[in-house]
N, C-alpha and C positions, 0 to 999 in steps of 0.2 A: 218357738225356736230356742229361746233362752232356757226354757225348761229342759229341752233336749240336751243343751250344753251342760246344765246342772247334773242331769242324770248321767251323762257320759263322764263328767268330772268325778262324780261319786263312785262310779264303777271303776275307773282308772285308779283313783285314790285307794279304793278298797283292795284291788288286786296288788297294787304296789306295796301297800302296807302288809298284806299277807306274805308277799315274797320277801320283803325285808325282814319280817319277823320270823321267818322259818329258821334262820341260823342263829337267832338271838335267844338268850335265856330270858324267860319271863320272870319278873320279880316285882316286889312292891314299889320299886322306884321307876317302873316303866309306866309313864303317863298314858300310853296309847292302849293299854290293856285294862279292861274292866273285868277282873277275874270273877266277880260275883255273877255277872250275866254272860260272860263269854262274848261280849259285843265290843267291837272296836269303838273307841271314843277318842275325842280330842279334848285337851285341856290347855292350860297355859294361858292362851289369849283370853279364854272365857272365864278363867278362874274356877272352873268346875268342869266336870265331865259332861260332854254332849256327844251322843252317838252320831255317826255319820248320817243315819236315817233322820234323826231329829234335826240335824244341821240342814239337810236338804229340805225338810218340811218347813223350817223357819225361813229359808231362802225363798221359798215359793209364796210366803205370806208377804204382801207388800202394802198392807194398810195398817196404820196405827189409829185406833179409835180414841176419842176423848169424851170426857164428861161434859155436861152442859156448862158453857161459859168458862171452859178450862183449857189450858195448854200444858197441863202437867202430865208427865210420862209415868206409867205404872211400872212395877218390877217386871211384869211379863213383857212390856214394851221394851225395856232395857235389854232383856234377853234376846228378843227379836233383832233389835238394832245392833247388838254386838255381832251377831252372825252376818248382818249386812256390812258392817264396818270391816270385818275380817275379809269378806269377799272382795270389797273394794281394795283393801290393802294387797290382796293376792292378785288382783287384776288391775294393774296400774293404768290401763288405757280406757278405763270406764269412768264416767261421771255419774253422779246420782242427782236426779231432780226430785225435790221434795215439794209436793203440791198440797197446800193447806186448804181445807174446805170447812164449811159451817152448815148448820141447818138454816131454815128460812126465817127464823125469828131474829128481829133486830134490823137496824138500818143497813144499807149497802156498805157504807163507810165503816161501821162498827165491825161487820162481818169480814170485810177485807183485812182489817187490822187483826182480828182474832185468827183468821186463817193464816196470816203471816206469822203470828206468835207460835202457832202450832207447828208450822213448817220449820221455823227457826229453832224450836225446842228439839226437834228431831235432828236437824243439821248440827246444832251445837253438841249434842251428845255424841254423834258419830265423829265429829271433829275431835272431841276429847279423847277418843280412842285411837287417834293417830292419823286419821284421814285428813289430807290437806284441804283447807277451806275452798281452794280454787277448783276442787273436784265436786263441790256441792253447790247446787243451784236451788234457790228458794223462790217459790212463786205462791201467790195466794189467789184463789178463785172465789173466796167468800162463799156466798150462797148460790152462785151462778151455775154450778154444775152438780146438782143433787144426784146422788146415787138412787134415791127413792123419792118420787115426787108427791107421795101422800103427805098429808098434814096431820101426823100423829107421832106419839113418842117413839114407836118402833122405827119409823122413817127418819125422824130427827137423829136418832142414835146412829143410824147408818151414814148419815150425811156429815156428822161431826168427825172428821178424819184427816189424816195426812197420808198421801199416797206416794210410794217410792217408785220411781221410774228410772231405769238404767239407760244411759246414753253412751254410745261408743264415740270416743273422740277422734277416731280415724277419719 
């Protein structure tokens, strides 16, 4: 259902932008027009041009993966989280729950702490982009909810993650 809302939002935004742009002169100072590709894009908040299609694609991605024993975010994670932060800022009645997970290696206590560090890293970055901390909920499941129950590197890589879950506060 949330994906349908995203799709509807993208269509409405695209139509609105097209109608607004009909009477305006396009120029180098227009941040909504990427003249090289002819594709509508957004900038400002992101600090770079992101097409509406890419923005929607990133909104549909709700998992940040981590390296072994790490809670560091990569540049691609930051790009993904910027899109989710903007969505939260545009939709003031939503909260975001960030659930930290780990692979099976290590003690239960260690993995709960690592999952929490991962979730907090995501939440701190989103907060740094202007989202109020009271709209972000951090939880750690450690190794208790694996995405893949196999015991190999591929499975462990899938399990080292933070999952973004939207909650309506109504």
